[in-house]
C-alpha positions as a Markdown table, in Angstrom:
| # | Residue | x | y | z |
|---|---|---|---|---|
| 1 | Unk | 76.5 | -72.2 | 76.7 |
| 2 | Unk | 75.3 | -69.9 | 79.4 |
| 3 | Unk | 76.5 | -66.8 | 77.5 |
| 4 | Unk | 74.6 | -67.9 | 74.4 |
| 5 | Unk | 71.4 | -68.5 | 76.5 |
| 6 | Unk | 71.8 | -65.1 | 78.2 |
| 7 | Unk | 72.3 | -63.4 | 74.8 |
| 8 | Unk | 69.2 | -65.2 | 73.4 |
| 9 | Unk | 67.2 | -64.0 | 76.4 |
| 10 | Unk | 68.4 | -60.4 | 75.9 |
| 11 | Unk | 67.5 | -60.5 | 72.2 |
| 12 | Unk | 64.1 | -61.9 | 73.0 |
| 13 | Unk | 63.4 | -59.2 | 75.6 |
| 14 | Unk | 64.4 | -56.5 | 73.1 |
| 15 | Unk | 62.1 | -58.0 | 70.5 |
| 16 | Unk | 59.2 | -58.1 | 73.0 |
| 17 | Unk | 59.9 | -54.5 | 74.0 |
| 18 | Unk | 59.9 | -53.4 | 70.4 |
| 19 | Unk | 56.6 | -55.2 | 69.8 |
| 20 | Unk | 55.0 | -53.6 | 72.9 |
| 21 | Unk | 56.3 | -50.2 | 71.8 |
| 22 | Unk | 54.9 | -50.6 | 68.3 |
| 23 | Unk | 51.6 | -51.9 | 69.8 |
| 24 | Unk | 51.3 | -48.8 | 72.0 |
| 25 | Unk | 52.1 | -46.6 | 69.0 |
| 26 | Unk | 49.5 | -48.4 | 66.9 |
| 27 | Unk | 46.9 | -48.1 | 69.7 |
| 28 | Unk | 47.6 | -44.4 | 70.0 |
| 29 | Unk | 46.9 | -43.9 | 66.4 |
| 30 | Unk | 43.7 | -46.0 | 66.4 |
| 31 | Unk | 40.8 | -43.9 | 65.3 |
| 32 | Unk | 42.9 | -41.2 | 63.8 |
| 33 | Unk | 41.0 | -39.6 | 60.9 |
| 34 | Unk | 42.7 | -39.7 | 57.5 |
| 35 | Unk | 42.3 | -37.9 | 54.2 |
| 36 | Unk | 41.4 | -34.5 | 55.7 |
| 37 | Unk | 41.4 | -31.9 | 52.9 |
| 38 | Unk | 40.6 | -28.2 | 52.9 |
| 39 | Unk | 39.4 | -26.6 | 49.6 |
| 40 | Unk | 38.4 | -23.2 | 48.6 |
| 41 | Unk | 34.6 | -22.9 | 48.2 |
| 42 | Unk | 34.1 | -21.9 | 44.5 |
| 43 | Unk | 32.1 | -19.0 | 43.2 |
| 44 | Unk | 32.2 | -17.0 | 46.4 |
| 45 | Unk | 33.9 | -13.9 | 47.9 |
| 46 | Unk | 36.5 | -16.0 | 49.6 |
| 47 | Unk | 34.5 | -16.5 | 52.8 |
| 48 | Unk | 34.0 | -20.2 | 52.4 |
| 49 | Unk | 36.1 | -23.4 | 52.9 |
| 50 | Unk | 35.0 | -27.0 | 52.2 |
| 51 | Unk | 36.4 | -29.7 | 54.4 |
| 52 | Unk | 36.3 | -33.4 | 53.6 |
| 53 | Unk | 37.7 | -36.5 | 55.3 |
| 54 | Unk | 37.3 | -40.2 | 55.4 |
| 55 | Unk | 34.9 | -41.3 | 58.1 |
| 56 | Unk | 35.9 | -44.0 | 60.5 |
| 57 | Unk | 34.4 | -47.5 | 60.3 |
| 58 | Unk | 31.4 | -48.5 | 62.5 |
| 59 | Unk | 33.7 | -50.5 | 64.8 |
| 60 | Unk | 34.9 | -47.2 | 66.3 |
| 61 | Unk | 31.4 | -46.4 | 67.5 |
| 62 | Unk | 31.7 | -42.7 | 66.7 |
| 63 | Unk | 29.0 | -40.4 | 68.0 |
| 64 | Unk | 30.5 | -37.1 | 66.9 |
| 65 | Unk | 33.1 | -35.5 | 64.7 |
| 66 | Unk | 34.5 | -32.3 | 66.1 |
| 67 | Unk | 35.9 | -29.7 | 63.7 |
| 68 | Unk | 38.7 | -27.2 | 64.8 |
| 69 | Unk | 39.9 | -24.1 | 63.1 |
| 70 | Unk | 42.7 | -21.7 | 63.7 |
| 71 | Unk | 44.9 | -19.0 | 62.1 |
| 72 | Unk | 48.1 | -20.7 | 63.2 |
| 73 | Unk | 48.9 | -24.5 | 63.2 |
| 74 | Unk | 49.6 | -24.5 | 66.9 |
| 75 | Unk | 46.2 | -23.2 | 68.1 |
| 76 | Unk | 43.0 | -24.7 | 66.7 |
| 77 | Unk | 39.7 | -23.9 | 68.4 |
| 78 | Unk | 36.5 | -25.8 | 68.3 |
| 79 | Unk | 34.4 | -24.6 | 65.4 |
| 80 | Unk | 31.5 | -27.1 | 65.1 |
| 81 | Unk | 30.5 | -30.7 | 65.4 |
| 82 | Unk | 28.7 | -33.3 | 63.3 |
| 83 | Unk | 26.5 | -35.9 | 65.1 |
| 84 | Unk | 26.7 | -39.5 | 64.0 |
| 85 | Unk | 24.7 | -42.7 | 64.8 |
| 86 | Unk | 27.2 | -45.1 | 66.3 |
| 87 | Unk | 25.3 | -48.1 | 65.0 |
| 88 | Unk | 24.9 | -46.9 | 61.4 |
| 89 | Unk | 28.1 | -45.0 | 61.1 |
| 90 | Unk | 28.5 | -43.0 | 57.9 |
| 91 | Unk | 27.4 | -44.7 | 54.6 |
| 92 | Unk | 29.5 | -42.5 | 52.2 |
| 93 | Unk | 33.2 | -42.6 | 51.5 |
| 94 | Unk | 33.6 | -39.0 | 52.6 |
| 95 | Unk | 32.2 | -36.6 | 55.1 |
| 96 | Unk | 31.9 | -32.9 | 54.3 |
| 97 | Unk | 31.8 | -29.7 | 56.4 |
| 98 | Unk | 31.2 | -26.2 | 54.9 |
| 99 | Unk | 32.9 | -23.4 | 56.8 |
| 100 | Unk | 30.8 | -20.6 | 55.5 |
| 101 | Unk | 27.6 | -18.6 | 56.2 |
| 102 | Unk | 28.9 | -17.4 | 59.5 |
| 103 | Unk | 29.7 | -20.3 | 61.8 |
| 104 | Unk | 29.9 | -19.9 | 65.6 |
| 105 | Unk | 33.0 | -18.0 | 66.6 |
| 106 | Unk | 32.5 | -17.1 | 70.3 |
| 107 | Unk | 29.7 | -17.8 | 72.7 |
| 108 | Unk | 29.6 | -16.4 | 76.2 |
| 109 | Unk | 27.7 | -19.4 | 77.5 |
| 110 | Unk | 30.4 | -22.0 | 76.8 |
| 111 | Unk | 33.5 | -19.9 | 76.4 |
| 112 | Unk | 36.1 | -20.8 | 79.1 |
| 113 | Unk | 37.6 | -18.1 | 81.1 |
| 114 | Unk | 41.1 | -18.7 | 79.8 |
| 115 | Unk | 42.9 | -20.7 | 77.1 |
| 116 | Unk | 42.2 | -24.4 | 77.7 |
| 117 | Unk | 43.2 | -27.5 | 75.8 |
| 118 | Unk | 40.4 | -29.8 | 74.5 |
| 119 | Unk | 39.7 | -32.9 | 76.6 |
| 120 | Unk | 42.2 | -35.7 | 76.6 |
| 121 | Unk | 44.9 | -33.7 | 74.8 |
| 122 | Unk | 48.5 | -33.8 | 75.7 |
| 123 | Unk | 50.7 | -30.8 | 76.3 |
| 124 | Unk | 51.9 | -30.7 | 72.7 |
| 125 | Unk | 48.4 | -30.9 | 71.1 |
| 126 | Unk | 47.3 | -27.9 | 69.0 |
| 127 | Unk | 43.7 | -28.7 | 69.8 |
| 128 | Unk | 41.9 | -26.3 | 72.1 |
| 129 | Unk | 38.3 | -26.0 | 73.4 |
| 130 | Unk | 36.1 | -23.1 | 72.5 |
| 131 | Unk | 37.7 | -19.6 | 72.1 |
| 132 | Unk | 38.1 | -18.2 | 75.7 |
| 133 | Unk | 36.7 | -14.9 | 77.1 |
| 134 | Unk | 40.3 | -13.7 | 77.3 |
| 135 | Unk | 40.3 | -10.4 | 75.3 |
| 136 | Unk | 44.0 | -10.8 | 74.3 |
| 137 | Unk | 43.1 | -14.1 | 72.5 |
| 138 | Unk | 40.1 | -12.5 | 70.9 |
| 139 | Unk | 42.1 | -9.5 | 69.8 |
| 140 | Unk | 44.6 | -11.8 | 68.0 |
| 141 | Unk | 41.9 | -13.8 | 66.2 |
| 142 | Unk | 39.2 | -11.2 | 65.2 |
| 143 | Unk | 41.4 | -9.4 | 62.5 |
| 144 | Unk | 41.5 | -12.6 | 60.6 |
| 145 | Unk | 37.7 | -12.9 | 60.2 |
| 146 | Unk | 34.6 | -11.1 | 59.2 |
| 147 | Unk | 32.7 | -11.0 | 62.5 |
| 148 | Unk | 29.1 | -10.5 | 63.4 |
| 149 | Unk | 28.3 | -9.9 | 67.0 |
| 150 | Unk | 24.9 | -10.2 | 68.8 |
| 151 | Unk | 24.4 | -7.8 | 71.7 |
| 152 | Unk | 21.3 | -6.8 | 73.7 |
| 153 | Unk | 19.9 | -3.4 | 72.9 |
| 154 | Unk | 20.3 | -2.0 | 76.4 |
| 155 | Unk | 24.0 | -3.0 | 76.3 |
| 156 | Unk | 24.4 | -1.5 | 72.9 |
| 157 | Unk | 22.8 | 1.9 | 73.6 |
| 158 | Unk | 23.8 | 2.5 | 77.2 |
| 159 | Unk | 26.9 | 0.5 | 78.1 |
| 160 | Unk | 29.5 | 1.4 | 75.5 |
| 161 | Unk | 32.8 | 3.1 | 76.2 |
| 162 | Unk | 34.4 | 5.7 | 74.1 |
| 163 | Unk | 37.5 | 4.4 | 72.2 |
| 164 | Unk | 39.8 | 6.7 | 70.3 |
| 165 | Unk | 42.1 | 5.1 | 67.7 |
| 166 | Unk | 45.7 | 6.1 | 66.9 |
| 167 | Unk | 44.4 | 8.2 | 64.0 |
| 168 | Unk | 41.9 | 10.0 | 66.3 |
| 169 | Unk | 38.9 | 8.0 | 65.0 |
| 170 | Unk | 36.3 | 7.5 | 67.7 |
| 171 | Unk | 34.4 | 4.3 | 68.2 |
| 172 | Unk | 31.9 | 2.8 | 70.7 |
| 173 | Unk | 33.7 | 0.1 | 72.6 |
| 174 | Unk | 32.3 | -3.0 | 74.3 |
| 175 | Unk | 33.7 | -5.8 | 76.4 |
| 176 | Unk | 33.7 | -9.3 | 74.9 |
| 177 | Unk | 31.5 | -10.4 | 77.8 |
| 178 | Unk | 28.7 | -8.0 | 76.7 |
| 179 | Unk | 28.1 | -10.0 | 73.5 |
| 180 | Unk | 25.8 | -13.0 | 73.6 |
| 181 | Unk | 27.7 | -14.6 | 70.8 |
| 182 | Unk | 29.8 | -13.8 | 67.7 |
| 183 | Unk | 29.7 | -15.4 | 64.3 |
| 184 | Unk | 32.6 | -15.3 | 61.8 |
| 185 | Unk | 33.5 | -16.1 | 58.2 |
| 186 | Unk | 37.0 | -16.6 | 56.8 |
| 187 | Unk | 38.4 | -13.7 | 54.8 |
| 188 | Unk | 39.9 | -14.1 | 51.3 |
| 189 | Unk | 43.7 | -14.1 | 51.3 |
| 190 | Unk | 44.2 | -15.3 | 54.9 |
| 191 | Unk | 45.5 | -18.7 | 55.8 |
| 192 | Unk | 43.4 | -21.0 | 57.9 |
| 193 | Unk | 44.2 | -24.4 | 59.6 |
| 194 | Unk | 41.8 | -27.2 | 60.3 |
| 195 | Unk | 41.7 | -30.5 | 62.0 |
| 196 | Unk | 39.0 | -33.1 | 62.9 |
| 197 | Unk | 38.7 | -35.7 | 65.6 |
| 198 | Unk | 36.1 | -38.3 | 66.5 |
| 199 | Unk | 34.4 | -38.9 | 69.8 |
| 200 | Unk | 33.3 | -42.5 | 70.5 |
| 201 | Unk | 30.2 | -43.5 | 72.6 |
| 202 | Unk | 32.3 | -43.9 | 75.7 |
| 203 | Unk | 33.3 | -40.3 | 75.5 |
| 204 | Unk | 36.8 | -41.0 | 74.3 |
| 205 | Unk | 38.5 | -38.4 | 72.1 |
| 206 | Unk | 40.3 | -40.2 | 69.3 |
| 207 | Unk | 43.5 | -38.8 | 67.7 |
| 208 | Unk | 43.0 | -35.7 | 65.6 |
| 209 | Unk | 43.7 | -35.7 | 61.9 |
| 210 | Unk | 46.8 | -34.2 | 60.5 |
| 211 | Unk | 46.3 | -30.5 | 60.1 |
| 212 | Unk | 45.1 | -29.2 | 56.7 |
| 213 | Unk | 45.5 | -25.6 | 55.6 |
| 214 | Unk | 43.9 | -23.4 | 52.9 |
| 215 | Unk | 44.0 | -19.8 | 51.7 |
| 216 | Unk | 40.5 | -19.1 | 50.4 |
| 217 | Unk | 40.1 | -16.8 | 47.3 |
| 218 | Unk | 37.6 | -14.5 | 45.9 |
| 219 | Unk | 36.3 | -16.3 | 42.8 |
| 220 | Unk | 34.2 | -15.3 | 39.8 |
| 221 | Unk | 30.4 | -15.9 | 40.3 |
| 222 | Unk | 29.0 | -19.0 | 38.7 |
| 223 | Unk | 26.8 | -18.9 | 35.6 |
| 224 | Unk | 23.7 | -20.7 | 37.1 |
| 225 | Unk | 21.4 | -17.7 | 37.2 |
| 226 | Unk | 18.2 | -18.3 | 35.2 |
| 227 | Unk | 16.8 | -15.5 | 33.1 |
| 228 | Unk | 13.3 | -15.1 | 31.6 |
| 229 | Unk | 12.7 | -12.1 | 29.4 |
| 230 | Unk | 9.9 | -10.8 | 27.2 |
| 231 | Unk | 9.2 | -7.8 | 25.0 |
| 232 | Unk | 5.7 | -6.2 | 24.8 |
| 233 | Unk | 5.5 | -4.5 | 21.4 |
| 234 | Unk | 2.6 | -2.1 | 21.8 |
| 235 | Unk | 4.0 | -0.6 | 25.1 |
| 236 | Unk | 7.6 | -0.9 | 23.9 |
| 237 | Unk | 8.8 | -2.5 | 27.2 |
| 238 | Unk | 11.0 | -5.3 | 28.3 |
| 239 | Unk | 10.1 | -7.5 | 31.4 |
| 240 | Unk | 12.7 | -9.5 | 33.2 |
| 241 | Unk | 12.6 | -12.1 | 35.9 |
| 242 | Unk | 15.5 | -14.1 | 37.1 |
| 243 | Unk | 16.8 | -16.4 | 39.8 |
| 244 | Unk | 20.2 | -15.5 | 41.1 |
| 245 | Unk | 23.2 | -17.8 | 41.1 |
| 246 | Unk | 24.5 | -19.8 | 44.0 |
| 247 | Unk | 26.8 | -17.0 | 45.3 |
| 248 | Unk | 24.1 | -14.2 | 45.1 |
| 249 | Unk | 25.3 | -12.5 | 48.3 |
| 250 | Unk | 28.5 | -11.6 | 46.5 |
| 251 | Unk | 26.7 | -9.9 | 43.6 |
| 252 | Unk | 27.3 | -6.1 | 43.3 |
| 253 | Unk | 25.1 | -5.3 | 40.3 |
| 254 | Unk | 23.1 | -6.9 | 37.5 |
| 255 | Unk | 22.9 | -6.0 | 33.8 |
| 256 | Unk | 21.1 | -7.3 | 30.7 |
| 257 | Unk | 22.3 | -7.4 | 27.1 |
| 258 | Unk | 20.7 | -8.0 | 23.7 |
| 259 | Unk | 23.2 | -10.2 | 21.9 |
| 260 | Unk | 22.8 | -10.8 | 18.1 |
| 261 | Unk | 22.9 | -14.4 | 17.1 |
| 262 | Unk | 25.8 | -13.5 | 14.8 |
| 263 | Unk | 28.0 | -13.0 | 17.9 |
| 264 | Unk | 26.9 | -16.1 | 19.7 |
| 265 | Unk | 30.0 | -18.1 | 18.9 |
| 266 | Unk | 32.1 | -15.1 | 20.2 |
| 267 | Unk | 30.0 | -15.1 | 23.4 |
| 268 | Unk | 30.5 | -18.9 | 23.9 |
| 269 | Unk | 34.3 | -18.5 | 23.4 |
| 270 | Unk | 34.3 | -15.7 | 26.0 |
| 271 | Unk | 32.4 | -17.8 | 28.4 |
| 272 | Unk | 34.9 | -20.6 | 28.1 |
| 273 | Unk | 37.8 | -18.2 | 28.7 |
| 274 | Unk | 36.0 | -16.7 | 31.8 |
| 275 | Unk | 35.5 | -20.2 | 33.1 |
| 276 | Unk | 39.2 | -21.0 | 32.8 |
| 277 | Unk | 40.1 | -17.8 | 34.6 |
| 278 | Unk | 38.1 | -17.8 | 37.8 |
| 279 | Unk | 40.3 | -15.4 | 39.7 |
| 280 | Unk | 41.0 | -12.5 | 37.3 |
| 281 | Unk | 40.0 | -10.8 | 34.0 |
| 282 | Unk | 36.7 | -10.4 | 32.2 |
| 283 | Unk | 36.4 | -11.6 | 28.6 |
| 284 | Unk | 33.4 | -9.9 | 27.0 |
| 285 | Unk | 34.4 | -8.9 | 23.4 |
| 286 | Unk | 30.9 | -9.8 | 22.3 |
| 287 | Unk | 29.6 | -6.6 | 24.0 |
| 288 | Unk | 31.1 | -4.5 | 21.2 |
| 289 | Unk | 28.2 | -5.4 | 18.9 |
| 290 | Unk | 25.5 | -5.9 | 21.6 |
| 291 | Unk | 23.0 | -3.6 | 23.2 |
| 292 | Unk | 22.9 | -3.0 | 27.0 |
| 293 | Unk | 19.3 | -2.9 | 28.1 |
| 294 | Unk | 19.7 | -2.1 | 31.8 |
| 295 | Unk | 22.0 | -2.1 | 34.8 |
| 296 | Unk | 21.0 | -2.0 | 38.5 |
| 297 | Unk | 22.5 | -2.5 | 41.9 |
| 298 | Unk | 21.9 | -5.7 | 43.7 |
| 299 | Unk | 19.5 | -5.6 | 46.7 |
| 300 | Unk | 21.5 | -7.0 | 49.6 |
| 301 | Unk | 19.0 | -5.8 | 52.3 |
| 302 | Unk | 16.1 | -8.1 | 51.5 |
| 303 | Unk | 16.1 | -11.8 | 50.8 |
| 304 | Unk | 14.6 | -12.0 | 47.3 |
| 305 | Unk | 14.2 | -15.5 | 45.8 |
| 306 | Unk | 13.3 | -14.0 | 42.4 |
| 307 | Unk | 14.3 | -10.7 | 40.9 |
| 308 | Unk | 12.1 | -8.6 | 38.6 |
| 309 | Unk | 12.8 | -5.6 | 36.4 |
| 310 | Unk | 11.0 | -3.6 | 33.7 |
| 311 | Unk | 12.6 | -1.4 | 31.1 |
| 312 | Unk | 10.4 | 1.1 | 29.1 |
| 313 | Unk | 12.4 | 1.6 | 26.0 |
| 314 | Unk | 11.0 | 5.1 | 25.3 |
| 315 | Unk | 12.0 | 6.5 | 28.6 |
| 316 | Unk | 15.3 | 4.6 | 28.6 |
| 317 | Unk | 16.0 | 6.0 | 25.1 |
| 318 | Unk | 16.6 | 2.4 | 24.0 |
| 319 | Unk | 16.5 | 1.7 | 20.3 |
| 320 | Unk | 14.9 | -1.8 | 19.9 |
| 321 | Unk | 16.1 | -3.6 | 16.9 |
| 322 | Unk | 13.5 | -4.4 | 14.2 |
| 323 | Unk | 14.8 | -7.9 | 14.0 |
| 324 | Unk | 14.5 | -8.6 | 17.7 |
| 325 | Unk | 13.9 | -12.2 | 17.1 |
| 326 | Unk | 17.5 | -12.5 | 15.9 |
| 327 | Unk | 18.8 | -11.5 | 19.3 |
| 328 | Unk | 19.1 | -13.3 | 22.6 |
| 329 | Unk | 19.0 | -11.8 | 26.1 |
| 330 | Unk | 21.9 | -12.3 | 28.4 |
| 331 | Unk | 22.0 | -11.6 | 32.1 |
| 332 | Unk | 25.4 | -10.3 | 33.4 |
| 333 | Unk | 26.4 | -9.8 | 37.0 |
| 334 | Unk | 29.5 | -8.6 | 38.8 |
| 335 | Unk | 30.8 | -9.5 | 42.2 |
| 336 | Unk | 32.4 | -6.9 | 44.6 |
| 337 | Unk | 35.8 | -7.7 | 43.2 |
| 338 | Unk | 34.7 | -6.8 | 39.7 |
| 339 | Unk | 34.7 | -10.3 | 38.3 |
| 340 | Unk | 31.8 | -10.9 | 36.0 |
| 341 | Unk | 29.7 | -13.9 | 34.9 |
| 342 | Unk | 27.0 | -14.2 | 32.2 |
| 343 | Unk | 24.1 | -16.5 | 31.7 |
| 344 | Unk | 20.9 | -16.7 | 29.7 |
| 345 | Unk | 20.8 | -17.0 | 26.0 |
| 346 | Unk | 17.1 | -18.0 | 25.8 |
| 347 | Unk | 14.9 | -16.6 | 23.1 |
| 348 | Unk | 12.9 | -13.5 | 24.0 |
| 349 | Unk | 9.2 | -13.9 | 24.2 |
| 350 | Unk | 7.6 | -11.2 | 22.0 |
| 351 | Unk | 3.9 | -10.3 | 22.1 |
| 352 | Unk | 1.3 | -7.5 | 22.5 |
| 353 | Unk | -0.1 | -6.5 | 25.9 |
| 354 | Unk | -3.5 | -7.9 | 24.8 |
| 355 | Unk | -1.8 | -11.3 | 24.5 |
| 356 | Unk | -0.1 | -11.2 | 27.9 |
| 357 | Unk | -1.1 | -14.0 | 30.2 |
| 358 | Unk | -3.4 | -13.0 | 33.1 |
């Protein structure tokens, strides 16, 4: 009887131990973000990544989501943070973060002196605080990004050091501490790793999400550019005005085409084939029977919300079709990888200069 009782007690203790162990494991995972996904940002040069994840419920009293990025799964550094009202929480089913347009990479004011784990992380955690001032760490990371650095004029002009590369190329060298900050974009073809964790109103760092990875790619531009064109008969000139597409910073040049309506079905077929092939090839067989009106380089120096261009047919030696009303004007544009997109197709406004609106 005593043996049975002793055995029962041992079994009970084992069950209790397992329950406590499971409880601790469950507590450790409370607040862990789920559903983290990393996707390539479409229609760009490969410098953008879209992150999405399922936000935690209001009971977690989250005040901030912290986003981490790295070029290896064992070292992710703080990239940015999203502030949240702990009472309201997040109303949607997903939260998004766009890693593009040059996010913060290195800031001398908050950069630790050496490699340091993020707060409340164990020894095996891949989550680190900001990128440190350690030049060895920076040297490993910088080749994986397009980096913009901000440095004071006096430092730039008077405090550089001569650096000679292996191929005898000469550069002006600066210490990392001389930069006020650095911004960085991902580079197409490189692999990046991301994670997200939540911080509650008590300052507790909740478990980080499972790491997501992505290799961003250089995609074909989108077809959202809006073109307006007109032809002034007595001066024999074309006037153009257009709004660029979403990824206008990745446009290398613009061009305009007169496309006869007889080729419109061919144009639409080519458009569909281009849309189904965002990473390579240009389908533009409609150009064989069309007329190129102009081609010009994109202005990347100035921020221009609208673009204008005028073509004088006589000086451009452009033969304007007598049946111009049977043509449509198409705006084409190529990115720096040579991938093209086309938009437009609206009727051309035709009038004399005396009829031109004031």
